[in-house]
N, C-alpha and C positions, 0 to 999 in steps of 0.2 A: 905440484903442477899436474893438471889433468890433460892428457893427450886427446886429440881429436882425429878420428879416422874416417876416410871416405872410401867406400867400396863400390866399384863399378862391376855390374854383372849383366850378362846377356844370355838368356837361354833361348834357343831357336826351335827345338822340337821337344826334347825331353826336359825334365825339371831338375836333373842332378846338379847342374851348375849353380842354380840359385839356392838349392838346399845346402851345398857346401859353403857358399858365400855367407849365407845367413848364420850357419853354425860358427864360422870363424868370427863373424861380427858379434854374435852373442858372447863368445869367449873373450873377445876384446872388451866388451861392455862389462863383463864380470870382473875384469881387472881394472875397472875405473875409467875406461875410455868413453868418450862421447862418440857414437858411431852412426854414420849416415850410410844407408844402403840405397844406391841408385840402381834401379832395375829397368832394363830395356824391354821387358815383356811383363805380362800380367803374372803376379805372384800367385802360385796355386793356393787354394783355400785350405789345404791340409798342412801348410807350412806355418809353423810358429816362429814369428820374427821377434818375439820378446819385446824389449824396450828400444829396439832400433828405430831410428828416424828413417822413414821410407820416402824416397823420392821416386815418383813414377815418371820416367822419361817417355817421350813419344814412342809408343810401343811398336815393335816389329817382330817378325818370326820368319822362318823358312817355310815356303809353301810345300816343300817336298824334301826327300832325302838327299838330293843332289847338293844342297847348300850353295847353289850358284847365285841365288838372288834373294833379296829380302822383300817382304811385303808387309803391309799393315795388318792388323788383326782382322780387318774386313776383307783382306785378300787383294788390296790395291797395291800395285807396284809403286815402290817409293821413288820419288823424283828428287831433283836437286833442291827444290824448296823444302821438301821434307828433311833432307840431309842437313840443310842449313839450320832448320829448326831444332833438329836433334843435337847438333854441335853446340848451338846456343844454349840449349837446356842443360847439357852436361857441364859446360864451362860456368854457367850461372850457378848451378847447384854446388859445384866445387868452390866457386868464389864466395859462397854465402858465409863461410867461416874460414879461419886461418888453420887449415888442416895440417896436422903433423905427419900424416900417413896417407898415401894414395895406394890402394890395392886394386889391381885389375884382375879379374877372374879369367883365366885361359890366355888372353892376349898377352904377349905377341906370339904365343905358341899355338895359336888358332885364332879364329874370328878376324881373319884378314878383311872380311867384308866390312868390318867396322873401322878400318884404318882411317877412313875419312873423318871419323869422330875422335878416335883415341890418340892419334898422333898430335892433333891440336890440343887435346886435353893434357897430354904429357908435356908438350912444349910449354903450355901455360904454367904447369906445375914447376918445371925446371927454370922458368924465367923469374920466378918469385925471388925476392931478396933473401928469403930464408926458405929454400926449396924443401918440400916434404921428403920423407923417406918414401921411395917408390918401390913397390914389390908386386910380384905376380904370383898367383895361386893356380897351380895346375894339377890335374889328376895324375894317376899312375902311368897312363899310356897316352901317347899322342897319336893322332891320325897321320900316317905317313903320306907324303906328297909325291906325286909322280915327277915333278920338277924339283931337282935338288936345289935350285936357286931360291925356291920359296923357303926351304928349311934354313938355308944360309941367311936369308933375310931375317928370319926369326932370331937367330943368334945375334946378328948385327943390331937389330932393334933392342934386344935385351941389353947388350953391352952399351948401347947409346944412352938409354934412359933409366935402366933399372939398377937398384942397389941389392935386391934380394930376390931369389927364385925359390918358392916353397913348393915341394913336390909331395903330394899326399899319397904316399905308399910306404910299404915296408921294403927297404932296400935289399933285404935278404930274399925277397920274393920277386920284385920288379924294380929295375933301375931306369933312369932317364935314357941311358945309352941303348937300352933295348928297343927304343922306338924313335930315337933322335940322333942322327949321324954327327951332329956338331956338339954333342954333350960335353966334350972335353974343353971346348972354347969357353963355355959358360960355367964350368964347374966351380970356380971360386965363389960364385954367387949362390950356389945351390945348397939348400938344406932339406933333408928328408924329415917329414913330420909324423910319419905313420898315417894310418887311414883316418879320414874325417867322417864322423858318423858313429853309429852304434850306441848313442846315448839312450837314456831311459825313455820308454814309450808306454802308452797306456796298456794295461793288462787286457788280454783277449777276453771276450765275453763268454760266459758259460763254458761249454766244451767246444766252442768254435775252433777249428784247426786240428783237433785231436785226431791223429792218424789219417789226416786228409792229404790229398794231392792239391797243393796250392798253385794255381796258375796266375801269374801276374805279368803286367806289361808296362810298369811305370806310368807315364802320362797317357800312353796308348796311341799316340799319333801315328806310329809306324809299326803297329803290331797286328794288323789285320790277318796276315797269314798265320801267325801263331794262334790267335784267338779262334779263328775258323777251324783250324785243325784240332785244337783242344776240345772244342765242343762235340766233336764226333769221335774222339779217340778212346773214350772210356770203355765201351764194350769190346774194343779190340785189344785191350791190355790183358795179359795173363796174370800179372802180379798186383794190379791196382783196380781191377774192375769191381772189387767188392767193397770199395770205400767211397766216401763222398769226395767229389772233385769241386773245389771252390775256385771260381774264376773271378779275379779282381780286375776291374776295368777302370783305367784312369780318367781323369776329368777333361782330357783333351779329346776324348771321344764324344761326339754329339749325343744328345738325349735320344734322338731318332735311331742312331746306330746302336746305342746301348739297348734300347727296347727290342730291336731285332735280335741282338745276341741273347737276350733273355728268352724270347719266344723260341729260339732255335736250340735252347739247352735241352738235352735229353734227360732221362731218368738218372738220378744220382748226381746231377750237376747243378750247383748253385751259382748264379751270376749276380754279382753286386758291384757297387762302386769300390774303388780303392779305399783302404781303411788305414787309419793311423796306427792301429795295433798290428799291422802287417808283420813286423819283426817278431812279435810274440806268437802270432799264428805259426810262423815258420818253426819256432822252437818246439811246437807240438806236432808238427806235420810229419807225414811219412815221406813226402817228397816235395821239392820245389821245381816248378817249370817256369822259365822266364827267359827274357833276353839277358844280355850280359853287361848292362849298365853298371857304372861304378857303385852306386848306392845299393842296388839290388844285390849285387855280388857280395858286397860287404855284409849285408844282412844274412845272406846264405852262409858265409864263412863263420859269422858269430854263432848262428844257430847250430852249425855242424850238420845240417840236414843234407842228404844226398840231393843232387840237382841234375836237371836237364837244362842246358843252356842253348838257346836259339839266338845266336848273336845277330844283331842288326848289321847287315853287310851290304846294303844297297849302295849304288853309285860307287864311290871310292872309299867308303868307310872301312877301316881296318882295326880300329880301336877295340871294339867289342869282340871281334874274332880273336885278337891277340890275348885279351883277358880270359876269354873262355878256354883257349888252348892251354894257358898257364894253369888254370884250375884243373883241367883234364890231366895234365902232366903230374899234378900233385895228387891224383886219385880222388878229386873232390867232385867231379862232374862228368857227364857224358855230353858231348857236343852234337847237336842236330842242326845241320846247316839250314839256313833260311830258304835258300834256293831249292825248289822242288819239294818243300815240306808238305807232307800229306798226313791225314789222320793215322794211316798205317805206320808210316815212318816215325811219327811222334810216339805212338804206342810202343813201338819197338825200342826206342831210346829210353822211354820211361821204364820199361822192364829191365833194360840193361843197367840203368842208374840205380834201381832198387836192389841190385846185387852189391852196390858199394856200401861200405860200413859208414855209420855216423862218425864224425870226426870230433875229437876233443882237443884239437890244437888251439892254443891261445893266440888269437889274432892281435897284432900290434894296433892298438886303438889310441884314442885321445889326440888325433891329429889336429882338431880345431884348437884344443887347449895348448898343444905344443906350438902350433903356428902362432898363437897369441903371445906365448912366452918368447919365442924367437923375435917377433916383431917388437915387443916391448923392450927386450934386451938391446936390439939394434937402436931403438929410439933413445934409450938411456945412454948408450954409448956415444951418440951424437952430441949429448950435452957436455961431455967431458972435454 
């Protein structure tokens, strides 16, 4: 019997969420499942979705780092008609086949903005004569909420609808309780999978990356401060002014803004679009400079390269700061706060980070494959 899986994912600014969801989907497909990936935003062109069936839901994003509202990709505020269309599209996509597994990415441990859509989807799934296994896929660290009741709601929602909680981290490094006060309530549902990502990537071209400072920004939607400082920091560094600085700019940055960054690049600085061989560039590099998103940090850990982390910390975001501080405690990075970042401060952090040794620690990987194995085992157990 071949199982069918339906994965729902919504990325709002960065691309890490859909990258993880696709990785798990492909691992499920490799184990013989038919997998549908329903995405609520445009899938980035650098992402390989393999043989997954892609459903493009009516697309939305966050217009800024506050995550207080959703807009269409054209910047129009979504209204009740749009919400109704989105709910209808999700339920129709889920109803297209008799799915054995429903996997939501992040929700209910985030994405409360999508509760209008996801609670009806979950209720639809639970109302089936043969309900699917319902699981959620969450990263290593959750964004803390100012209102404790919101975090309690997350636990209530998980206990109401979910059979399994997959946490993509190394529990010796980061555990759910580090960022979620109700971790004990949901603990029976929790399985740690290790990190998702780190798979084979294309080899880097020629000598690209060799002894370079690699500056990256994921999709780039919220990295203007980092990029602007990086373009001017090279001549201010004492330890890295003699090597090439390569600035990789994500596809969420407009072509007009990208062209301005290229024009503003000084001597010894290359500005280009994000590359699929980024992990291999890091393995050759002298230093990485980046934000502290899940996928970027994983690439840094695997490469063993010293790093400067400028965690995204606008509005009430705490996730990247917590992750960056964890790496700093392990002697893997220097943290340069986003607030007040200047070329001088960035150059100083780069010089400090270059005093760190390269790491040869083996990071726990294979999270997508382990996630697939856990879910397959859960499904097999339901047949007994």
